[in-house]
C-alpha positions as MATLAB code, in Angstrom:
seq = 'MKKLWAFLLVVFISVGAWYCFQQSSQKLKLTHYVTREEPIRFLVVHSFGVPVPEFVQRLDELRLSTHYVIDREGQVFQLVPDDKVAWHAGISYWRHIPNLNAKSIGIELQNDTLGQSPFPEKQIDAFVKLAKKIIHKYSIPAENVVSHSDIAPKRKVDVGKEFPWKKVAEQGIGLWADEKVTEPAEQKNVSKLLAQIGYNVTDVNSAAFAFMRRYVPELVPMDPQLNHLEENLPNWTEALDLSNPLFLLRLNQVVAVYPDRDK';
ca = [
      30.355   30.420   -4.973;
      28.102   30.560   -8.084;
      25.302   29.208   -5.666;
      26.044   31.911   -3.302;
      25.894   34.756   -5.810;
      22.478   33.243   -7.035;
      21.149   33.172   -3.622;
      22.294   36.714   -2.923;
      20.710   37.894   -6.229;
      17.433   36.318   -5.334;
      17.587   38.038   -1.897;
      18.453   41.435   -3.578;
      15.606   41.226   -6.084;
      13.185   40.158   -3.250;
      14.194   42.924   -1.025;
      14.120   45.472   -3.935;
      10.333   44.283   -4.736;
       9.402   44.504   -1.253;
      10.856   48.123   -0.984;
       9.149   49.207   -4.036;
       6.010   47.800   -2.850;
       6.276   49.460    0.353;
       7.089   52.832   -1.337;
       3.878   52.556   -3.722;
       1.760   51.466   -0.672;
       2.909   54.618    1.188;
       1.820   56.682   -1.831;
      -1.593   55.260   -2.049;
      -3.150   57.239    0.687;
      -6.093   59.678    0.511;
      -6.744   62.670    2.810;
     -10.381   63.359    2.014;
     -12.133   62.283    5.174;
     -13.374   63.309    8.516;
     -13.478   62.053   11.921;
     -15.958   59.401   12.437;
     -18.557   60.169   15.141;
     -20.929   57.246   14.692;
     -20.453   53.601   15.152;
     -19.651   51.305   11.963;
     -22.643   49.413   10.948;
     -22.380   48.670    7.268;
     -19.566   47.043    4.874;
     -20.163   48.515    1.366;
     -18.437   46.567   -1.417;
     -17.613   48.456   -4.690;
     -15.724   47.813   -7.867;
     -13.526   49.705  -10.434;
     -12.148   49.386  -13.654;
      -8.730   50.980  -14.103;
      -5.219   50.268  -12.651;
      -5.044   51.059   -8.708;
      -2.729   54.073   -9.029;
      -5.073   55.729  -11.685;
      -8.035   54.933   -9.643;
      -6.560   56.505   -6.382;
      -5.641   59.527   -8.513;
      -9.096   59.902   -9.694;
     -10.516   59.706   -6.213;
      -8.104   62.325   -5.187;
      -9.031   64.835   -8.063;
     -12.668   64.135   -7.081;
     -12.124   64.794   -3.478;
     -13.557   61.169   -2.835;
     -12.155   58.354   -0.819;
     -12.496   54.748    0.231;
     -11.058   52.700    3.031;
      -9.623   49.778    1.177;
      -8.644   48.659   -2.303;
      -7.994   45.194   -3.362;
      -6.215   44.686   -6.830;
      -6.503   41.640   -9.132;
      -3.586   39.947   -7.402;
      -5.164   40.082   -4.063;
      -3.058   43.064   -2.759;
      -4.752   45.183   -0.124;
      -4.143   48.689    0.122;
      -5.579   50.821    2.902;
      -6.166   54.299    1.908;
      -8.155   55.682    4.802;
      -8.105   54.708    8.493;
     -11.058   52.668    9.757;
     -12.085   55.380   12.383;
     -12.391   58.230    9.637;
     -15.304   58.701    7.474;
     -14.421   58.085    3.731;
     -16.381   59.434    0.761;
     -17.325   56.298   -1.071;
     -21.137   55.759   -0.722;
     -22.606   59.022   -1.783;
     -26.441   59.495   -1.712;
     -27.473   56.209   -0.273;
     -30.029   54.452    1.641;
     -30.638   50.771    3.310;
     -33.087   49.391    5.800;
     -34.417   52.961    6.709;
     -30.879   54.281    7.018;
     -29.823   57.193    4.607;
     -26.394   58.461    3.835;
     -24.173   55.501    4.796;
     -20.775   57.162    4.432;
     -20.952   57.987    8.276;
     -21.747   54.561    9.397;
     -19.754   52.300    6.793;
     -16.320   50.877    5.768;
     -15.905   50.669    1.922;
     -13.947   48.146   -0.039;
     -13.120   48.500   -3.659;
     -12.307   45.772   -5.852;
     -10.425   46.002   -9.137;
     -12.356   44.718  -12.157;
     -12.030   45.779  -15.552;
     -15.712   45.550  -16.504;
     -17.217   46.900  -13.290;
     -18.083   43.373  -11.970;
     -19.296   42.138  -15.270;
     -16.449   39.498  -15.683;
     -15.257   36.954  -12.924;
     -13.254   38.277  -10.079;
      -9.923   36.305   -9.599;
      -9.907   33.639   -7.043;
      -6.956   35.136   -5.173;
      -8.683   38.627   -5.044;
     -11.913   37.052   -3.572;
      -9.818   35.347   -1.007;
      -8.086   38.611    0.109;
     -11.588   40.017    0.085;
     -12.901   37.444    2.403;
     -10.052   37.616    4.685;
     -10.595   41.481    5.098;
     -14.089   41.514    5.319;
     -14.298   38.775    7.938;
     -11.820   41.016   10.043;
     -13.995   44.013    9.597;
     -17.261   42.353   10.326;
     -15.818   40.716   13.526;
     -14.161   43.834   14.816;
     -17.070   46.218   14.355;
     -19.946   43.453   14.877;
     -21.490   44.415   11.430;
     -24.838   42.255   10.813;
     -24.991   40.035    7.658;
     -27.839   42.148    6.388;
     -25.706   45.164    6.383;
     -23.066   43.821    3.974;
     -24.185   45.417    0.727;
     -23.215   46.217   -2.697;
     -22.923   49.686   -3.948;
     -25.880   49.203   -6.265;
     -27.940   47.978   -3.326;
     -27.697   51.265   -1.625;
     -27.825   53.509   -4.542;
     -29.735   51.557   -7.426;
     -30.562   54.430   -9.509;
     -27.285   55.492   -9.969;
     -24.701   52.621   -9.326;
     -23.977   49.127  -10.963;
     -21.070   47.892   -8.854;
     -19.848   45.839   -7.236;
     -21.520   43.980  -10.327;
     -23.330   40.854  -11.320;
     -20.168   38.501  -11.126;
     -19.102   39.187   -7.598;
     -19.793   35.700   -5.729;
     -22.226   36.606   -3.264;
     -23.344   33.135   -2.618;
     -19.802   31.908   -2.067;
     -18.826   34.793    0.393;
     -22.261   34.212    2.175;
     -21.222   30.739    2.729;
     -18.263   32.194    4.696;
     -20.386   34.544    6.765;
     -20.201   37.519    4.533;
     -23.543   38.975    3.887;
     -26.866   37.014    3.165;
     -27.800   34.810    0.184;
     -31.169   33.051   -0.262;
     -33.317   30.049    1.337;
     -33.232   28.079   -1.714;
     -35.562   25.507    0.033;
     -38.410   28.122   -0.527;
     -40.393   26.956   -3.542;
     -43.220   29.514   -3.601;
     -42.484   32.429   -5.812;
     -43.586   36.043   -4.660;
     -46.754   37.743   -6.302;
     -45.687   40.400   -8.745;
     -48.074   42.774   -6.902;
     -46.023   42.402   -3.861;
     -42.593   43.173   -5.475;
     -42.142   46.792   -4.249;
     -43.174   45.704   -0.534;
     -40.778   42.749   -0.525;
     -37.822   44.614   -1.931;
     -38.412   47.372    0.702;
     -38.678   44.588    3.468;
     -35.093   43.509    2.281;
     -33.964   47.134    2.715;
     -33.850   48.866   -0.698;
     -35.065   52.281   -1.487;
     -38.210   51.573   -3.735;
     -39.129   55.070   -4.784;
     -37.996   53.470   -8.266;
     -39.127   49.957   -8.094;
     -37.532   48.880  -11.410;
     -34.096   50.268  -10.354;
     -34.337   48.482   -6.967;
     -35.287   45.197   -8.543;
     -32.493   45.538  -11.172;
     -30.015   45.850   -8.229;
     -31.475   42.921   -6.531;
     -31.054   40.894   -9.893;
     -27.462   41.749  -10.115;
     -26.864   40.337   -6.611;
     -29.080   37.489   -6.391;
     -30.164   36.544   -9.930;
     -27.215   37.558  -12.006;
     -28.219   35.224  -14.854;
     -31.039   37.677  -15.543;
     -28.752   40.621  -16.158;
     -27.130   40.952  -19.678;
     -23.668   42.075  -20.119;
     -23.338   45.790  -21.173;
     -20.633   46.218  -23.459;
     -20.706   50.032  -23.194;
     -18.354   50.041  -20.237;
     -17.382   53.733  -20.363;
     -21.185   54.587  -20.127;
     -22.461   51.575  -18.057;
     -24.085   53.768  -15.322;
     -25.481   56.228  -17.853;
     -27.317   53.181  -19.468;
     -28.901   52.182  -16.284;
     -32.209   53.868  -17.071;
     -32.418   51.991  -20.338;
     -32.037   48.527  -18.764;
     -34.432   49.397  -15.663;
     -37.215   50.508  -18.050;
     -37.192   47.364  -19.875;
     -37.193   45.289  -16.796;
     -39.768   42.263  -16.653;
     -40.835   42.036  -12.984;
     -43.052   39.063  -14.005;
     -39.978   36.880  -14.527;
     -40.613   33.580  -12.605;
     -36.779   33.108  -11.694;
     -36.943   36.814  -10.151;
     -40.130   36.140   -8.390;
     -38.870   32.712   -6.768;
     -35.648   34.433   -5.700;
     -37.098   37.416   -4.194;
     -39.123   35.221   -1.863;
     -36.250   32.957   -1.189;
     -34.179   36.184   -0.205;
     -37.002   37.675    1.889;
     -36.992   34.417    3.973;
     -33.540   35.117    5.180;
     -33.651   38.903    6.128;
     -34.795   39.899    9.540;
     -37.588   42.341    9.874;
     -35.994   45.527    9.681;
     -38.740   47.205   11.840;
     -37.697   45.188   14.840;
];
């Protein structure tokens, strides 16, 4: 009899937890969106640094939105349907295409330091599973899987330097670098090569810093002023060394894997 009661208690707790999760999931919805009129061509990866309910509340208050949120435990919440345009990318540009909201899906990952500390393995596993599904469903090219900082380098720092771009690229999500390339780029060609990848180079240093966060994270220092991380962005970019040998080598390695955007 004791075993039966113990079994029933476990079932009761499990059902209760499932019910609470379902109830909280139902509340995590946003209504700030419009009907999508253009095909989905991009997947934009973001990060945020507060608990999920607080993040969703902030988005709601600001009349912003995103399609998916993944918490540290790997739980996935869909806040906006795929067939709606969510307000997650803002003023943006990638490979000749401006204003990516209309053409993209946004995924937000919880990270207390806006991607300056490692993402848990179970969170990345959940991201990979979701991203693969989205990429396959909408035939999103690998070169169009981007970080928020890639498409808005003058004002955004997420998804952050600790996001494992190399690891996810090995699973078909985004592009990494051809590490067999051994010839570094010439510093005079930095702007041209960043533009060839897809960056907006009206501010070359900002584009280069976004590139470093994704492809040369070891060159990006930790910014302890987390509450003002994005406000500090101009200070970091102004001090950037575009002659760094590792940066110039990785730039050529990355250019080697990106298709010609003009074709």
